[in-house]
All heavy atoms as an XYZ file, in Angstrom:
950
protein
N      43.330     14.054      1.505
C      42.005     13.950      0.878
C      40.950     13.905      2.016
O      41.120     13.114      2.953
C      41.941     12.699      0.014
C      40.717     12.622     -0.751
S      40.960     11.350     -1.983
C      39.362     11.268     -2.648
N      39.919     14.642      1.876
C      38.891     14.674      2.935
C      37.836     13.601      2.620
O      37.577     13.277      1.443
C      38.213     16.025      2.960
O      37.604     16.294      1.731
C      39.197     17.141      3.290
N      37.234     13.105      3.694
C      36.195     12.097      3.560
C      34.874     12.823      3.234
O      34.634     13.911      3.747
C      36.032     11.325      4.877
C      37.232     10.433      5.152
C      37.006      9.651      6.406
O      35.828      9.368      6.737
O      37.969      9.312      7.097
N      34.025     12.187      2.416
C      32.757     12.808      2.120
C      31.866     12.815      3.401
O      31.940     11.904      4.221
C      32.129     11.926      1.045
C      32.870     10.615      1.151
C      34.200     10.926      1.714
N      31.088     13.845      3.544
C      30.201     13.937      4.689
C      29.034     12.943      4.491
O      28.517     12.798      3.402
C      29.657     15.364      4.849
O      28.961     15.709      3.672
C      30.760     16.366      5.133
N      28.657     12.278      5.588
C      27.530     11.332      5.453
C      26.236     12.077      5.164
O      26.000     13.176      5.596
C      27.447     10.652      6.831
C      28.205     11.569      7.764
C      29.168     12.364      6.937
N      25.383     11.416      4.380
C      24.094     12.051      4.076
C      23.141     11.823      5.187
O      23.172     10.834      5.917
C      23.498     11.410      2.749
O      23.369     10.035      2.959
C      24.443     11.690      1.557
N      22.217     12.774      5.336
C      21.222     12.683      6.367
C      20.062     11.795      5.837
O      19.459     12.146      4.810
C      20.728     14.073      6.715
C      19.691     14.058      7.860
O      19.370     13.025      8.391
N      19.243     15.236      8.240
N      19.756     10.701      6.491
C      18.725      9.781      6.070
C      17.319     10.360      6.301
O      16.344      9.858      5.721
C      18.809      8.444      6.811
C      20.009      7.668      6.381
O      20.496      7.873      5.287
N      20.479      6.763      7.216
N      17.196     11.366      7.140
C      15.863     11.951      7.383
C      15.476     13.045      6.405
O      14.346     13.518      6.470
C      15.859     12.512      8.826
C      15.958     11.446      9.874
O      15.559     10.274      9.638
N      16.511     11.722     11.021
N      16.375     13.461      5.576
C      16.067     14.517      4.619
C      15.597     13.932      3.268
O      16.138     12.951      2.848
C      17.337     15.381      4.410
N      14.612     14.501      2.741
C      14.081     14.071      1.473
C      13.067     12.943      1.555
O      12.625     12.554      2.651
N      12.783     12.339      0.435
C      11.852     11.274      0.337
C      12.541      9.930      0.499
O      13.517      9.643     -0.193
C      11.162     11.338     -1.031
C       9.881     10.552     -1.145
C       8.686     11.008     -0.588
C       9.838      9.338     -1.785
C       7.573     10.314     -0.642
C       8.707      8.641     -1.916
C       7.517      9.108     -1.329
N      12.100      9.064      1.371
C      12.666      7.780      1.657
C      11.984      6.698      0.821
O      10.824      6.398      1.056
C      12.554      7.510      3.153
C      13.245      6.210      3.591
O      13.987      5.660      2.738
O      13.010      5.767      4.704
N      12.689      6.148     -0.106
C      12.109      5.032     -0.951
C      12.325      3.686     -0.314
O      13.048      2.855     -0.863
C      12.758      5.096     -2.384
C      12.154      6.206     -3.213
C      12.848      7.360     -3.409
C      10.906      6.018     -3.832
C      12.291      8.358     -4.220
C      10.352      7.020     -4.601
C      11.050      8.193     -4.798
N      11.762      3.493      0.854
C      11.852      2.188      1.522
C      10.841      1.245      0.852
O       9.998      1.627      0.056
C      11.648      2.327      3.030
C      10.381      3.049      3.369
O       9.348      2.672      2.946
N      10.515      4.076      4.230
N      10.876     -0.044      1.194
C      10.043     -1.021      0.547
C       8.549     -0.752      0.719
O       7.794     -0.835     -0.323
C      10.400     -2.430      1.042
C      11.794     -2.815      0.571
C      12.247     -4.159      1.227
O      11.758     -4.524      2.242
N      13.250     -4.797      0.531
N       8.050     -0.491      1.935
C       6.613     -0.190      2.007
C       6.192      1.030      1.201
O       5.069      1.087      0.665
C       6.422      0.067      3.527
C       7.448     -0.735      4.189
C       8.622     -0.587      3.232
N       7.063      2.031      1.087
C       6.748      3.180      0.307
C       6.622      2.854     -1.193
O       5.694      3.284     -1.852
C       7.911      4.293      0.483
O       7.863      4.732      1.829
C       7.657      5.467     -0.436
N       7.499      2.022     -1.644
C       7.457      1.587     -3.057
C       6.135      0.829     -3.347
O       5.491      1.091     -4.372
C       8.711      0.766     -3.444
C       9.947      1.619     -3.389
C       8.540      0.125     -4.811
C      11.242      0.873     -3.480
N       5.754     -0.020     -2.432
C       4.494     -0.807     -2.622
C       3.321      0.159     -2.625
O       2.415      0.032     -3.435
C       4.408     -1.878     -1.540
C       5.535     -2.879     -1.722
C       3.031     -2.542     -1.624
C       5.720     -3.806     -0.501
N       3.306      1.103     -1.678
C       2.187      2.078     -1.590
C       2.118      2.880     -2.872
O       1.025      3.109     -3.404
C       2.379      2.988     -0.408
O       2.251      2.287      0.773
N       3.235      3.323     -3.447
C       3.251      4.037     -4.653
C       2.748      3.193     -5.831
O       2.086      3.738     -6.716
C       4.673      4.585     -4.909
C       5.126      5.707     -4.025
C       6.598      6.045     -4.232
C       4.267      6.961     -4.125
N       3.093      1.956     -5.828
C       2.588      1.017     -6.884
C       1.064      0.946     -6.786
O       0.379      0.954     -7.843
C       3.165     -0.392     -6.768
S       4.890     -0.486     -7.285
N       0.540      0.806     -5.587
C      -0.905      0.737     -5.417
C      -1.593      2.008     -5.892
O      -2.615      2.007     -6.598
C      -1.308      0.493     -3.963
C      -1.075     -0.911     -3.466
C      -1.346     -1.274     -2.194
C      -0.516     -1.910     -4.342
C      -1.126     -2.547     -1.706
C      -0.303     -3.169     -3.883
C      -0.584     -3.535     -2.581
N      -1.020      3.185     -5.535
C      -1.575      4.454     -5.964
C      -1.396      4.609     -7.478
O      -2.273      5.193     -8.115
C      -0.901      5.606     -5.218
C      -1.237      5.635     -3.704
C      -0.371      6.681     -2.975
C      -2.703      5.946     -3.489
N      -0.301      4.158     -8.003
C      -0.070      4.263     -9.435
C      -1.034      3.416    -10.240
O      -1.314      3.699    -11.398
N      -1.629      2.373     -9.620
C      -2.584      1.566    -10.339
C      -3.848      2.330    -10.692
O      -4.584      1.889    -11.609
C      -2.888      0.312     -9.546
O      -3.674      0.585     -8.364
N      -4.149      3.376    -10.057
C      -5.308      4.243    -10.402
C      -5.068      4.851    -11.756
O      -6.039      5.207    -12.448
C      -5.574      5.297     -9.352
C      -5.994      4.762     -8.040
C      -5.433      5.239     -6.848
C      -6.939      3.743     -7.904
C      -5.839      4.770     -5.618
C      -7.311      3.243     -6.697
C      -6.779      3.756     -5.501
N      -3.820      5.034    -12.170
C      -3.462      5.602    -13.497
C      -3.182      4.524    -14.478
O      -3.691      4.575    -15.621
C      -2.284      6.593    -13.312
C      -1.861      7.187    -14.647
C      -2.607      7.700    -12.330
N      -2.342      3.588    -14.108
C      -1.870      2.585    -15.034
C      -2.789      1.375    -15.145
O      -2.883      0.782    -16.198
C      -0.448      2.047    -14.720
O      -0.512      1.371    -13.436
C       0.517      3.217    -14.591
N      -3.418      1.014    -14.066
C      -4.309     -0.157    -14.029
C      -3.587     -1.466    -13.698
O      -4.206     -2.462    -13.408
N      -2.264     -1.492    -13.786
C      -1.570     -2.761    -13.541
C      -0.441     -2.684    -12.486
O       0.043     -3.690    -12.058
C      -0.939     -3.319    -14.851
C       0.141     -2.468    -15.405
C       1.485     -2.622    -14.979
C      -0.105     -1.516    -16.330
C       2.463     -1.815    -15.495
C       0.880     -0.683    -16.823
C       2.200     -0.854    -16.400
N      -0.042     -1.486    -12.081
C       1.081     -1.386    -11.154
C       0.701     -1.957     -9.788
O       1.618     -2.301     -8.992
C       1.586      0.058    -11.026
O       0.614      0.865    -10.469
N      -0.579     -2.078     -9.461
C      -0.974     -2.723     -8.199
C      -0.515     -4.174     -8.199
O      -0.144     -4.696     -7.098
N      -0.530     -4.845     -9.325
C      -0.057     -6.206     -9.438
C       1.426     -6.260     -9.150
O       1.921     -7.224     -8.470
C      -0.371     -6.797    -10.819
C      -1.820     -6.922    -11.123
C      -2.000     -7.395    -12.609
C      -2.519     -7.898    -10.212
N       2.174     -5.348     -9.636
C       3.590     -5.251     -9.309
C       3.789     -5.064     -7.825
O       4.614     -5.678     -7.190
C       4.296     -4.136    -10.073
C       5.742     -3.951     -9.666
C       4.187     -4.360    -11.632
N       2.956     -4.173     -7.234
C       3.062     -3.917     -5.811
C       2.771     -5.123     -4.976
O       3.455     -5.393     -3.953
N       1.750     -5.933     -5.304
C       1.425     -7.102     -4.504
C       2.483     -8.189     -4.621
O       2.805     -8.829     -3.659
C      -0.018     -7.648     -4.810
C      -0.453     -8.669     -3.763
C      -0.057     -8.274     -6.185
C      -0.575     -8.113     -2.328
N       3.080     -8.302     -5.819
C       4.169     -9.291     -5.973
C       5.348     -8.841     -5.093
O       5.954     -9.667     -4.385
C       4.529     -9.426     -7.438
C       5.855    -10.201     -7.608
C       3.467    -10.083     -8.202
N       5.708     -7.571     -5.184
C       6.800     -7.087     -4.379
C       6.535     -7.267     -2.850
O       7.423     -7.639     -2.127
C       7.069     -5.583     -4.646
C       7.674     -5.265     -5.997
C       7.806     -3.726     -6.184
C       9.057     -5.907     -6.135
N       5.321     -6.983     -2.493
C       4.925     -7.146     -1.005
C       5.129     -8.569     -0.602
O       5.669     -8.843      0.482
C       3.459     -6.702     -0.834
N       4.676     -9.529     -1.368
C       4.812    -10.929     -0.952
C       6.289    -11.360     -1.006
O       6.727    -12.083     -0.129
C       4.007    -11.805     -1.888
C       2.542    -11.872     -1.525
N       2.097    -12.466     -0.356
C       1.480    -11.357     -2.149
C       0.770    -12.301     -0.288
N       0.320    -11.679     -1.364
N       7.084    -10.890     -1.917
C       8.535    -11.261     -2.022
C       9.279    -10.606     -0.899
O      10.084    -11.249     -0.210
C       9.083    -10.849     -3.408
C      10.595    -10.932     -3.388
C       8.456    -11.673     -4.491
N       9.033     -9.311     -0.631
C       9.803     -8.591      0.399
C       9.300     -8.924      1.789
O      10.055     -8.638      2.725
C       9.724     -7.108      0.125
C      10.531     -6.646     -1.039
C      11.539     -7.290     -1.659
C      10.373     -5.385     -1.754
N      12.029     -6.516     -2.654
C      11.332     -5.331     -2.720
C       9.490     -4.328     -1.582
C      11.455     -4.292     -3.621
C       9.653     -3.246     -2.412
C      10.623     -3.221     -3.449
N       8.167     -9.427      2.000
C       7.636     -9.726      3.316
C       8.586    -10.624      4.107
O       8.812    -10.407      5.253
C       6.220    -10.270      3.242
C       5.600    -10.441      4.602
C       4.196    -10.990      4.495
O       3.834    -11.667      3.536
N       3.348    -10.704      5.483
N       9.071    -11.642      3.456
C       9.892    -12.595      4.151
C      11.313    -12.085      4.369
O      12.077    -12.524      5.232
N      11.753    -11.108      3.563
C      13.137    -10.600      3.607
C      13.361     -9.586      4.681
O      14.458     -9.444      5.222
C      13.547     -9.970      2.263
C      13.607    -11.005      1.124
O      13.629    -12.203      1.461
O      13.620    -10.589     -0.012
N      12.352     -8.840      4.997
C      12.519     -7.636      5.876
C      12.590     -8.065      7.350
O      11.794     -8.820      7.811
C      11.416     -6.650      5.653
C      11.801     -5.271      6.041
O      12.141     -5.028      7.194
N      11.826     -4.358      5.056
N      13.517     -7.501      8.043
C      13.725     -7.798      9.468
C      13.191     -6.719     10.383
O      13.092     -6.877     11.573
C      15.164     -8.037      9.774
C      15.827     -9.117      8.920
C      15.190    -10.488      9.084
O      14.692    -10.809     10.175
N      15.080    -11.246      8.034
N      12.846     -5.507      9.863
C      12.449     -4.423     10.642
C      10.979     -4.575     11.055
O      10.131     -4.808     10.219
C      12.665     -3.090      9.965
C      14.148     -2.838      9.626
C      14.324     -1.553      8.891
O      14.037     -0.514      9.499
O      14.794     -1.608      7.775
N      10.644     -4.359     12.344
C       9.313     -4.587     12.815
C       8.330     -3.582     12.257
O       7.208     -3.936     11.947
C       9.293     -4.516     14.363
C       7.941     -4.889     14.955
C       8.006     -4.918     16.440
O       9.028     -5.220     17.068
O       6.947     -4.572     17.039
N       8.739     -2.356     12.126
C       7.829     -1.340     11.604
C       7.441     -1.674     10.153
O       6.273     -1.474      9.763
C       8.427      0.076     11.683
C       9.544      0.284     10.703
C      10.916      0.109     10.909
C       9.450      0.739      9.286
N      11.618      0.379      9.780
C      10.750      0.788      8.795
C       8.364      1.115      8.542
C      11.010      1.166      7.471
C       8.618      1.498      7.238
C       9.892      1.485      6.731
N       8.378     -2.210      9.375
C       8.038     -2.533      7.979
C       7.198     -3.768      7.886
O       6.312     -3.851      6.986
C       9.352     -2.756      7.185
N       7.355     -4.724      8.811
C       6.539     -5.934      8.763
C       5.035     -5.613      8.906
O       4.191     -6.228      8.240
C       6.969     -6.860      9.859
N       4.745     -4.628      9.731
C       3.310     -4.245      9.915
C       2.759     -3.625      8.609
O       1.638     -3.829      8.270
C       3.163     -3.270     11.084
O       3.739     -2.049     10.793
N       3.611     -2.941      7.849
C       3.187     -2.364      6.572
C       2.911     -3.429      5.523
O       1.950     -3.300      4.795
C       4.274     -1.383      6.088
C       4.248     -0.082      6.770
N       3.505      1.016      6.374
C       4.944      0.347      7.887
C       3.734      2.026      7.204
N       4.585      1.634      8.133
N       3.759     -4.504      5.503
C       3.557     -5.541      4.600
C       2.197     -6.228      4.840
O       1.426     -6.473      3.902
C       4.673     -6.575      4.622
C       5.974     -6.022      4.048
C       7.098     -6.021      4.863
C       6.062     -5.611      2.769
C       8.287     -5.508      4.327
C       7.227     -5.124      2.222
C       8.371     -5.093      3.048
N       1.880     -6.521      6.070
C       0.622     -7.127      6.447
C      -0.508     -6.188      6.025
O      -1.529     -6.647      5.371
C       0.550     -7.403      7.894
O       1.581     -8.265      8.285
C      -0.792     -8.001      8.319
N      -0.414     -4.936      6.302
C      -1.434     -3.914      6.008
C      -1.647     -3.788      4.513
O      -2.805     -3.776      4.012
C      -0.988     -2.597      6.657
C      -1.966     -1.466      6.567
C      -3.000     -1.377      7.505
C      -1.844     -0.462      5.628
C      -3.932     -0.327      7.458
C      -2.728      0.631      5.611
C      -3.762      0.632      6.513
O      -4.664      1.701      6.482
N      -0.554     -3.706      3.783
C      -0.690     -3.500      2.332
C      -1.191     -4.747      1.585
O      -1.937     -4.664      0.611
C       0.656     -3.013      1.765
C       1.059     -1.593      2.175
C       2.505     -1.334      1.862
C       0.126     -0.549      1.478
N      -0.720     -5.905      2.034
C      -1.185     -7.159      1.398
C      -2.685     -7.322      1.625
O      -3.454     -7.650      0.735
C      -0.404     -8.397      1.953
C       1.012     -8.351      1.376
C      -1.080     -9.691      1.552
C       1.962     -9.337      1.971
N      -3.141     -7.048      2.882
C      -4.577     -7.117      3.149
C      -5.346     -6.041      2.322
O      -6.450     -6.341      1.858
C      -4.811     -6.952      4.660
C      -4.366     -8.166      5.457
C      -4.620     -7.944      6.917
N      -6.003     -7.688      7.283
C      -6.922     -8.586      7.506
N      -6.625     -9.876      7.359
N      -8.148     -8.275      7.808
N      -4.771     -4.877      2.207
C      -5.427     -3.829      1.399
C      -5.643     -4.305     -0.030
O      -6.716     -4.148     -0.571
C      -4.578     -2.543      1.404
O      -4.453     -2.066      2.753
C      -5.200     -1.484      0.534
N      -4.635     -4.879     -0.628
C      -4.751     -5.332     -1.990
C      -5.840     -6.418     -2.139
O      -6.746     -6.327     -2.970
C      -3.421     -5.882     -2.526
C      -3.521     -6.440     -3.926
C      -3.447     -5.531     -5.004
C      -3.770     -7.779     -4.181
C      -3.572     -6.009     -6.371
C      -3.910     -8.258     -5.487
C      -3.841     -7.397     -6.533
N      -5.744     -7.484     -1.342
C      -6.633     -8.618     -1.548
C      -8.060     -8.298     -1.135
O      -8.980     -8.696     -1.840
C      -6.094     -9.834     -0.731
C      -4.906    -10.391     -1.405
C      -3.670    -10.500     -0.889
C      -4.811    -10.969     -2.710
N      -2.793    -11.021     -1.807
C      -3.475    -11.335     -2.923
C      -5.722    -11.170     -3.740
C      -3.033    -11.918     -4.149
C      -5.272    -11.739     -4.946
C      -3.981    -12.115     -5.149
N      -8.276     -7.537     -0.108
C      -9.669     -7.090      0.226
C     -10.230     -6.167     -0.855
O     -11.355     -6.304     -1.297
C      -9.704     -6.434      1.599
C      -9.360     -7.420      2.699
C     -11.058     -5.800      1.857
C      -9.103     -6.858      4.057
N      -9.374     -5.255     -1.368
C      -9.821     -4.388     -2.458
C     -10.116     -5.224     -3.748
O     -11.085     -4.925     -4.427
N      -9.278     -6.190     -4.043
C      -9.439     -7.037     -5.223
C     -10.779     -7.767     -5.113
O     -11.551     -7.799     -6.092
C      -8.297     -7.961     -5.337
C      -8.328     -8.847     -6.604
C      -8.092     -8.322     -7.834
C      -8.635    -10.199     -6.452
C      -8.135     -9.104     -8.946
C      -8.657    -10.981     -7.554
C      -8.416    -10.446     -8.808
N     -11.049     -8.363     -3.979
C     -12.289     -9.116     -3.779
C     -13.463     -8.130     -3.876
O     -14.524     -8.466     -4.474
C     -12.270     -9.893     -2.468
C     -11.286    -11.050     -2.551
C     -13.672    -10.436     -2.088
C     -10.946    -11.709     -1.264
N     -13.278     -6.951     -3.296
C     -14.377     -5.931     -3.331
C     -14.700     -5.500     -4.733
O     -15.852     -5.296     -5.101
N     -13.661     -5.367     -5.590
C     -13.878     -4.947     -7.000
C     -14.631     -6.065     -7.750
O     -15.491     -5.798     -8.533
C     -12.550     -4.596     -7.648
C     -12.694     -4.536     -9.171
C     -12.038     -3.298     -7.112
N     -14.242     -7.310     -7.513
C     -14.906     -8.437     -8.148
C     -16.419     -8.469     -7.801
O     -17.315     -8.532     -8.614
C     -14.232     -9.777     -7.848
C     -12.855     -9.809     -8.511
C     -15.103    -10.940     -8.288
C     -12.022    -11.005     -8.118
N     -16.694     -8.376     -6.481
C     -18.059     -8.356     -5.993
C     -18.853     -7.162     -6.540
O     -19.983     -7.300     -7.009
C     -18.123     -8.437     -4.471
C     -17.576     -9.819     -3.999
C     -19.527     -8.179     -3.955
C     -17.379     -9.868     -2.514
N     -18.206     -6.015     -6.530
C     -18.833     -4.801     -7.064
C     -19.144     -4.894     -8.528
O     -20.200     -4.417     -9.052
C     -18.023     -3.587     -6.754
O     -17.860     -3.369     -5.381
N     -18.220     -5.514     -9.254
C     -18.432     -5.652    -10.739
C     -19.615     -6.564    -10.980
O     -20.394     -6.326    -11.914
C     -17.146     -6.253    -11.354
O     -16.059     -5.344    -11.181
N     -19.739     -7.616    -10.196
C     -20.908     -8.480    -10.359
C     -22.200     -7.760    -10.008
O     -23.197     -7.877    -10.653
C     -20.743     -9.785     -9.471
C     -19.596    -10.603    -10.024
C     -22.062    -10.569     -9.459
C     -19.157    -11.705     -9.100
N     -22.137     -6.909     -8.968
C     -23.318     -6.214     -8.519
C     -23.656     -4.967     -9.405
O     -24.644     -4.307     -9.155
C     -23.133     -5.746     -7.085
C     -23.139     -6.863     -6.049
C     -22.811     -6.319     -4.632
C     -24.466     -7.600     -6.067
N     -22.841     -4.719    -10.408
C     -23.201     -3.668    -11.377
C     -24.524     -3.985    -12.070
O     -25.232     -3.056    -12.466
C     -22.068     -3.496    -12.426
C     -20.817     -2.784    -11.942
C     -19.767     -2.826    -13.048
C     -21.107     -1.335    -11.569
N     -24.829     -5.246    -12.176
C     -26.100     -5.643    -12.871
C     -27.314     -5.228    -12.067
O     -28.386     -5.063    -12.628
C     -26.095     -7.157    -13.088
C     -25.025     -7.586    -14.083
C     -23.917     -8.296    -13.628
C     -25.086     -7.237    -15.405
C     -22.962     -8.668    -14.539
C     -24.077     -7.581    -16.293
C     -23.021     -8.313    -15.864
N     -27.172     -5.053    -10.740
C     -28.288     -4.603     -9.933
C     -28.050     -3.188     -9.456
O     -28.688     -2.760     -8.491
C     -28.562     -5.585     -8.800
C     -29.122     -6.918     -9.309
C     -27.342     -5.776     -7.915
N     -27.110     -2.512    -10.065
C     -26.817     -1.081     -9.863
C     -26.157     -0.731     -8.528
O     -25.698      0.367     -8.306
C     -28.091     -0.189    -10.026
C     -28.809     -0.374    -11.350
C     -30.028      0.534    -11.376
C     -27.858      0.014    -12.487
N     -26.070     -1.676     -7.557
C     -25.409     -1.415     -6.273
C     -23.920     -1.247     -6.543
O     -23.234     -0.527     -5.840
C     -25.706     -2.487     -5.264
C     -27.186     -2.462     -4.932
C     -24.887     -2.379     -4.020
C     -27.605     -3.646     -4.076
N     -23.379     -1.956     -7.506
C     -21.950     -1.907     -7.855
C     -21.489     -0.500     -8.182
O     -20.323     -0.167     -7.931
N     -22.370      0.307     -8.729
C     -22.028      1.666     -9.074
C     -21.742      2.520     -7.858
O     -20.995      3.490     -7.914
C     -23.088      2.347     -9.908
C     -23.177      1.808    -11.337
C     -24.196      0.981    -11.688
C     -22.207      2.149    -12.284
C     -24.271      0.492    -12.966
C     -22.250      1.668    -13.524
C     -23.335      0.834    -13.914
N     -22.305      2.169     -6.725
C     -22.013      2.823     -5.462
C     -20.772      2.255     -4.780
O     -20.043      2.956     -4.147
C     -23.227      2.707     -4.496
C     -24.502      3.402     -4.989
C     -25.635      3.012     -4.054
C     -24.293      4.844     -5.040
N     -20.612      0.858     -4.894
C     -19.514      0.225     -4.207
C     -18.148      0.466     -4.833
O     -17.180      0.589     -4.103
C     -19.826     -1.279     -4.101
C     -20.992     -1.680     -3.245
C     -21.205     -3.190     -3.314
C     -20.723     -1.222     -1.824
N     -18.092      0.515     -6.157
C     -16.778      0.670     -6.797
C     -16.071      1.956     -6.400
O     -14.869      1.939     -6.055
C     -16.912      0.642     -8.325
C     -16.974     -0.807     -8.929
C     -17.353     -0.764    -10.418
C     -15.708     -1.544     -8.666
N     -16.721      3.116     -6.357
C     -16.014      4.352     -5.899
C     -15.622      4.205     -4.456
O     -14.519      4.692     -4.035
C     -17.036      5.437     -6.129
C     -18.037      4.909     -7.068
C     -18.033      3.460     -6.875
N     -16.454      3.580     -3.618
C     -16.113      3.414     -2.184
C     -14.842      2.553     -1.992
O     -14.025      2.890     -1.181
C     -17.286      2.832     -1.389
C     -18.490      3.764     -1.249
C     -19.631      3.038     -0.552
C     -18.120      5.015     -0.522
N     -14.784      1.487     -2.759
C     -13.642      0.624     -2.676
C     -12.330      1.389     -3.166
O     -11.276      1.244     -2.581
C     -13.833     -0.668     -3.481
C     -14.923     -1.468     -2.731
C     -12.559     -1.496     -3.596
C     -15.468     -2.650     -3.544
N     -12.500      2.117     -4.228
C     -11.389      2.892     -4.718
C     -10.896      3.885     -3.722
O      -9.694      4.027     -3.414
C     -11.773      3.678     -6.014
O     -12.287      2.735     -6.952
C     -10.671      4.473     -6.573
N     -11.790      4.576     -3.078
C     -11.399      5.540     -2.004
C     -10.756      4.773     -0.802
O      -9.766      5.232     -0.273
C     -12.628      6.351     -1.531
C     -13.103      7.270     -2.631
C     -12.369      7.105     -0.211
C     -14.469      7.876     -2.372
N     -11.332      3.667     -0.432
C     -10.775      2.817      0.669
C      -9.323      2.444      0.381
O      -8.467      2.586      1.234
C     -11.703      1.626      0.913
C     -11.302      0.727      2.003
C     -11.551      0.918      3.306
C     -10.555     -0.518      1.928
N     -11.040     -0.149      4.053
C     -10.439     -0.985      3.227
C     -10.019     -1.207      0.847
C      -9.746     -2.197      3.479
C      -9.380     -2.385      1.142
C      -9.235     -2.879      2.403
N      -9.039      1.889     -0.792
C      -7.702      1.488     -1.157
C      -6.775      2.706     -1.204
O      -5.654      2.642     -0.719
C      -7.709      0.747     -2.521
C      -6.274      0.542     -3.039
C      -8.395     -0.616     -2.388
N      -7.271      3.799     -1.763
C      -6.425      4.997     -1.858
C      -6.092      5.580     -0.425
O      -4.916      5.854     -0.207
N      -7.056      5.616      0.436
C      -6.773      6.136      1.779
C      -5.799      5.218      2.504
O      -4.852      5.707      3.155
C      -8.073      6.303      2.565
C      -7.815      6.522      4.047
C      -8.918      7.436      1.944
N      -6.015      3.948      2.447
C      -5.094      2.965      3.127
C      -3.682      3.055      2.565
O      -2.714      2.984      3.318
C      -5.653      1.550      3.057
C      -6.799      1.334      4.014
C      -7.350     -0.026      3.943
N      -6.435     -1.113      4.257
C      -6.439     -1.768      5.444
N      -7.279     -1.469      6.340
N      -5.520     -2.736      5.632
N      -3.574      3.245      1.272
C      -2.257      3.352      0.653
C      -1.543      4.611      1.063
O      -0.350      4.614      1.399
C      -2.378      3.342     -0.873
O      -2.924      2.043     -1.325
N      -2.252      5.712      1.115
C      -1.708      7.012      1.557
C      -1.298      6.896      3.030
O      -0.221      7.406      3.459
C      -2.615      8.196      1.293
C      -2.199      9.456      2.011
C      -2.761      8.373     -0.195
N      -2.113      6.322      3.862
C      -1.830      6.185      5.244
C      -0.519      5.382      5.473
O       0.351      5.727      6.256
C      -2.968      5.505      6.035
C      -4.183      6.467      6.212
S      -5.502      5.726      7.094
C      -4.708      5.410      8.702
N      -0.389      4.310      4.726
C       0.832      3.477      4.800
C       2.006      4.252      4.324
O       3.123      4.238      4.936
C       0.710      2.209      4.025
O       1.864      1.476      4.102
N       1.829      5.081      3.274
C       2.932      5.850      2.675
C       3.446      6.854      3.706
O       4.632      7.026      3.932
C       2.404      6.565      1.411
C       3.373      7.422      0.677
C       4.530      6.625      0.034
C       2.665      8.232     -0.401
N       2.509      7.544      4.380
C       2.874      8.585      5.355
C       3.637      7.949      6.533
O       4.634      8.449      6.944
C       1.613      9.373      5.857
C       1.929     10.246      7.057
C       1.057     10.171      4.666
N       3.106      6.836      7.040
C       3.747      6.223      8.146
C       5.091      5.589      7.739
O       6.024      5.575      8.554
C       2.827      5.106      8.718
C       1.597      5.600      9.371
C       1.756      5.480     10.867
C       0.421      5.836     11.536
N       0.640      6.403     12.830
N       5.225      5.100      6.549
C       6.480      4.502      6.110
C       7.561      5.599      5.983
O       8.743      5.309      6.184
C       6.276      3.770      4.751
N       7.168      6.779      5.584
C       8.115      7.860      5.489
C       8.698      8.235      6.903
O       9.841      8.632      7.001
C       7.477      9.120      4.863
C       7.262      8.990      3.341
C       8.561      8.735      2.657
O       9.464      9.567      2.621
N       8.640      7.560      2.010
N       7.908      8.055      7.867
C       8.365      8.289      9.280
C       8.942      7.061      9.918
O       9.412      7.121     11.061
C       7.174      8.771     10.134
C       6.519     10.033      9.626
C       5.320     10.371     10.498
C       4.573     11.600      9.995
N       3.349     11.818     10.741
N       8.886      5.912      9.177
C       9.385      4.612      9.645
C       8.639      4.231     10.923
O       9.198      3.662     11.851
C      10.879      4.612      9.887
C      11.624      4.764      8.578
C      13.120      4.532      8.739
N      13.760      4.537      7.461
C      14.141      3.473      6.789
N      13.841      2.288      7.293
N      14.719      3.509      5.605
N       7.318      4.501     10.962
C       6.481      4.109     12.045
C       5.667      2.894     11.646
O       5.224      2.769     10.483
C       5.498      5.254     12.397
C       6.155      6.481     12.939
C       5.154      7.609     13.198
O       3.950      7.423     12.970
O       5.621      8.654     13.634
N       5.383      1.960     12.568
C       4.551      0.815     12.198
C       3.057      1.227     12.075
O       2.635      2.238     12.604
C       4.720     -0.119     13.413
C       5.071      0.816     14.550
C       5.825      1.933     13.924
N       2.350      0.406     11.334
C       0.887      0.584     11.237
C       0.288      0.137     12.575
O       0.619     -0.987     13.039
C       0.340     -0.226     10.058
C       0.809      0.235      8.719
S       0.590      1.996      8.393
C      -1.206      2.164      8.421
N      -0.586      0.945     13.170
C      -1.095      0.610     14.502
C      -1.894     -0.717     14.547
O      -1.713     -1.533     15.459
C      -1.957      1.806     14.872
C      -1.954      2.712     13.789
C      -1.043      2.235     12.701
N      -2.722     -0.932     13.576
C      -3.530     -2.194     13.523
C      -3.513     -2.710     12.131
O      -4.421     -2.484     11.334
C      -4.983     -1.903     13.981
C      -5.101     -1.496     15.417
C      -6.552     -1.281     15.823
O      -7.419     -2.037     15.351
O      -6.774     -0.302     16.586
N      -2.470     -3.419     11.757
C      -2.312     -3.863     10.388
C      -3.364     -4.860      9.819
O      -3.568     -4.994      8.647
C      -0.900     -4.490     10.337
C      -0.586     -4.809     11.692
C      -1.341     -3.912     12.585
N      -4.046     -5.557     10.797
C      -5.052     -6.522     10.347
C      -6.460     -5.986     10.318
O      -7.396     -6.830     10.166
C      -4.900     -7.769     11.178
C      -3.538     -8.468     10.950
C      -3.434     -9.810     11.686
O      -4.441    -10.230     12.260
O      -2.359    -10.380     11.629
N      -6.654     -4.693     10.482
C      -7.984     -4.157     10.521
C      -8.547     -3.956      9.120
O      -7.851     -3.848      8.138
C      -7.996     -2.829     11.275
O      -9.351     -2.372     11.415
C      -7.176     -1.760     10.562
N      -9.863     -3.961      9.005
C     -10.535     -3.628      7.730
C     -10.671     -2.154      7.600
O     -10.890     -1.652      6.510
C     -11.928     -4.267      7.680
C     -11.876     -5.749      7.423
C     -12.159     -6.661      8.430
C     -11.536     -6.208      6.187
C     -12.117     -7.983      8.194
C     -11.554     -7.592      5.924
C     -11.800     -8.457      6.938
N     -10.623     -1.436      8.663
C     -10.831      0.033      8.660
C      -9.517      0.685      8.259
O      -8.577      0.078      7.808
C     -11.355      0.492      9.995
C     -12.679     -0.161     10.417
C     -13.037      0.293     11.818
C     -13.745      0.179      9.426
N      -9.424      1.957      8.560
C      -8.228      2.689      8.172
C      -7.230      2.644      9.327
O      -6.133      2.751      9.255
C      -8.582      4.164      7.853
C      -9.612      4.260      6.814
C     -10.897      4.600      7.046
C      -9.260      3.983      5.448
C     -11.862      4.695      6.075
C     -10.224      4.085      4.488
C     -11.543      4.421      4.775
């Protein structure tokens, strides 16, 4: 009987933990609640993961969620003075870009260069 050939880990889409969290954040634009699932997973998995590249993603994604969450609250309050109408789309784009950037780097298993930055 022949042994099965090992699968190539570099082929196809890699559903590693930071990728799943990024997909949850992006999915929240459609569902409205999957971002909550993503932040819970990020906090739970942050302590479990031993790989350095993934640790930078957890920091980056957790900061993305909480800064975005606070931004949405502030923007919602500022809707009364019409500035919120400008800020809400900007925050949405900011969260989306950061999630995609993490997703792309996670597929390559590369660390986030500056996980504690407010920028991209």
